[in-house]
C-alpha positions as CSV (number, residue, x, y, z in Angstrom):
1,X,110.7,86.3,125.9
2,X,113.4,88.1,127.8
3,X,116.1,87.1,125.3
4,X,117.6,90.0,123.4
5,X,116.6,90.4,119.8
6,X,118.6,88.7,117.1
7,X,117.4,89.6,113.7
8,X,117.3,93.4,114.0
9,X,120.9,93.7,115.3
10,X,122.0,91.4,112.5
11,X,120.4,93.5,109.8
12,X,122.0,96.6,111.3
13,X,125.4,95.0,111.4
14,X,124.8,94.0,107.7
15,X,124.5,97.6,106.7
16,X,120.7,97.6,106.1
17,X,118.8,100.9,106.6
18,X,115.2,101.9,107.5
19,X,114.7,98.6,109.2
20,X,111.4,97.6,110.6
21,X,110.9,94.2,112.3
22,X,107.3,93.6,113.3
23,X,106.2,91.6,116.3
24,X,105.2,88.0,115.6
25,X,101.5,87.6,115.0
26,X,99.9,84.5,116.5
27,X,97.2,82.8,114.4
28,X,93.8,82.1,115.8
29,X,93.1,78.6,117.1
30,X,92.5,76.1,114.2
31,X,93.2,78.9,111.7
32,X,96.9,78.8,111.2
33,X,98.8,80.9,108.6
34,X,99.6,79.1,105.3
35,X,103.0,79.6,103.9
36,X,102.7,81.5,100.6
37,X,105.1,79.2,98.8
38,X,105.4,75.9,100.6
39,X,101.7,75.7,101.6
40,X,102.6,74.5,105.1
41,X,100.8,75.6,108.3
42,X,102.5,78.0,110.7
43,X,101.2,79.4,114.0
44,X,103.3,82.6,113.7
45,X,103.9,85.2,111.0
46,X,105.7,88.5,110.8
47,X,107.0,91.1,108.2
48,X,110.5,92.6,108.1
49,X,111.3,95.5,105.8
50,X,114.5,97.3,105.1
51,X,116.6,99.1,102.4
52,X,120.0,98.2,101.1
53,X,122.6,99.6,98.6
54,X,122.6,97.5,95.5
55,X,125.9,95.8,94.4
56,X,124.6,92.9,92.3
57,X,125.3,92.2,88.7
58,X,122.0,93.8,87.4
59,X,122.8,97.4,88.2
60,X,120.0,99.2,86.2
61,X,117.4,101.1,88.1
62,X,117.8,103.0,91.4
63,X,120.9,102.5,93.6
64,X,118.8,101.5,96.7
65,X,116.4,98.5,96.8
66,X,113.5,97.9,99.1
67,X,113.2,94.5,100.6
68,X,110.3,92.7,102.4
69,X,110.7,89.5,104.3
70,X,107.5,87.6,105.1
71,X,108.5,85.1,107.8
72,X,106.6,82.1,109.1
73,X,107.6,80.1,112.2
74,X,106.6,76.8,113.6
75,X,108.1,74.9,116.6
76,X,107.3,71.2,116.8
77,X,107.5,70.1,120.3
78,X,111.0,70.5,121.8
79,X,112.9,69.0,118.9
80,X,112.3,70.9,115.7
81,X,111.9,74.5,114.5
82,X,111.0,75.7,111.0
83,X,111.5,79.3,109.8
84,X,110.3,80.0,106.2
85,X,111.0,83.4,104.6
86,X,109.6,84.8,101.3
87,X,111.8,87.6,100.1
88,X,110.3,90.3,97.7
89,X,112.3,93.2,96.4
90,X,111.6,96.5,94.7
91,X,114.1,98.7,92.9
92,X,116.0,96.1,91.0
93,X,115.5,94.9,87.4
94,X,112.9,92.2,86.9
95,X,112.0,92.3,90.6
96,X,108.4,91.7,89.7
97,X,109.3,88.3,88.1
98,X,110.6,86.4,91.1
99,X,110.7,85.9,94.8
100,X,113.4,84.2,96.9
101,X,112.2,81.4,99.2
102,X,114.4,80.5,102.2
103,X,113.8,77.8,104.8
104,X,115.7,77.1,108.0
105,X,115.1,73.8,109.7
106,X,116.7,73.2,113.1
107,X,116.5,69.7,114.5
108,X,117.6,68.4,117.9
109,X,120.1,65.5,117.6
110,X,120.7,63.7,120.9
111,X,120.7,65.7,124.1
112,X,123.2,68.4,123.3
113,X,123.3,68.9,119.5
114,X,121.3,70.8,116.9
115,X,121.5,70.2,113.2
116,X,120.8,73.2,110.9
117,X,119.7,72.9,107.3
118,X,119.0,75.9,105.0
119,X,117.5,75.8,101.6
120,X,116.8,78.4,99.0
121,X,114.6,78.5,95.9
122,X,114.3,81.3,93.2
123,X,110.7,81.2,92.4
124,X,110.0,82.8,89.0
125,X,106.4,83.9,88.3
126,X,107.6,84.9,84.8
127,X,110.8,83.8,83.1
128,X,112.8,86.8,81.9
129,X,115.6,86.4,79.4
130,X,118.2,87.0,82.2
131,X,116.7,84.3,84.4
132,X,119.9,82.4,84.6
133,X,121.8,85.5,85.6
134,X,119.3,86.3,88.3
135,X,119.3,82.7,89.5
136,X,123.1,82.5,89.7
137,X,123.6,85.9,91.3
138,X,120.8,85.3,93.8
139,X,122.2,81.9,94.8
140,X,125.6,83.4,95.4
141,X,124.5,86.4,97.3
142,X,121.9,84.5,99.4
143,X,124.5,81.8,100.3
144,X,126.8,84.6,101.6
145,X,123.9,86.2,103.5
146,X,122.7,83.0,105.1
147,X,126.2,82.0,106.2
148,X,126.6,85.4,107.8
149,X,123.2,85.0,109.6
150,X,124.3,81.5,110.7
151,X,127.5,82.9,112.2
152,X,125.4,85.5,114.0
153,X,123.0,82.9,115.3
154,X,126.0,80.7,116.4
155,X,127.5,83.7,118.3
156,X,124.2,84.3,120.1
157,X,123.9,80.7,121.1
158,X,127.5,80.7,122.3
159,X,126.7,83.6,124.6
160,X,123.5,81.9,125.8
161,X,125.2,78.6,126.6
162,X,128.4,80.0,127.9
163,X,130.4,77.5,125.9
164,X,132.5,77.9,122.7
165,X,131.4,76.2,119.6
166,X,134.1,74.5,117.6
167,X,132.6,74.6,114.2
168,X,133.6,77.6,111.9
169,X,131.6,77.7,108.7
170,X,132.4,79.6,105.6
171,X,131.6,79.4,101.9
172,X,134.1,76.6,101.4
173,X,132.3,74.1,103.6
174,X,128.8,75.2,102.6
175,X,127.8,72.6,100.0
176,X,125.6,73.9,97.2
177,X,123.7,71.3,95.3
178,X,122.6,73.0,92.1
179,X,119.8,71.2,90.5
180,X,119.0,73.7,87.8
181,X,118.6,72.6,84.2
182,X,120.4,75.2,82.2
183,X,118.7,74.0,79.0
184,X,115.2,74.5,80.4
185,X,114.7,77.7,82.3
186,X,111.0,76.9,82.7
187,X,111.7,73.7,84.5
188,X,112.1,73.0,88.2
189,X,114.4,75.4,89.9
190,X,115.8,74.1,93.1
191,X,119.0,74.9,95.0
192,X,119.8,73.5,98.4
193,X,122.4,75.1,100.6
194,X,123.3,72.9,103.5
195,X,125.4,74.3,106.4
196,X,126.2,70.8,107.5
197,X,127.6,69.4,110.6
198,X,126.4,69.8,114.2
199,X,126.5,72.7,116.7
200,X,127.5,71.2,120.0
201,X,125.8,72.1,123.3
202,X,123.8,75.1,122.1
203,X,120.6,75.7,124.1
204,X,117.3,74.2,125.0
205,X,114.6,75.8,122.8
206,X,112.5,78.3,124.6
207,X,108.8,77.3,124.6
208,X,107.4,80.8,124.1
209,X,107.1,80.3,120.3
210,X,104.7,77.5,120.9
211,X,102.6,79.3,123.4
212,X,100.5,81.6,121.3
213,X,97.3,82.5,123.0
214,X,94.1,82.8,121.0
215,X,93.3,86.5,120.4
């Protein structure tokens, strides 16, 4: 595509360092990538790595953390796009006990609207004694990060469409449905963050994400 990159400039603007955004890899025909967490099939996959200065509640360990995003993308016709991201970290306490799973789902609504839903899940492979603290801090920080990414996406869409978008989203109108059971840290851990509403007159999805040629 001739469209300018979006993810790399956002990471730079967010203060990340040593950023590497790989090109999308297209799966072979009838051999799609399987999402490491959701088990769904995706025709495209890439890896994003960067470093950031830590500011979270668990400040033991080195001041800089290494982050790896494994991203999967699937475009369904001209009406739906799914982006799933598995986040792994090194350099923070208990980083080997959990990953963060994030899913963006964009759906076309009518002829000139797109609805965006974003969900996150803190996936513990082991349950440390600070699981609740990790879960709470991760939910808060990831909500802020995804709202910022949403604003960046909205700005890019505004430039693309040439029209202003009326909806301004912030933490106050991002609804967080916390379904954690505080009395059972081994139970289901689900937190849904919905950046609700509609974005008016954004853009027609480019077909290039669907057009992976067989290597």
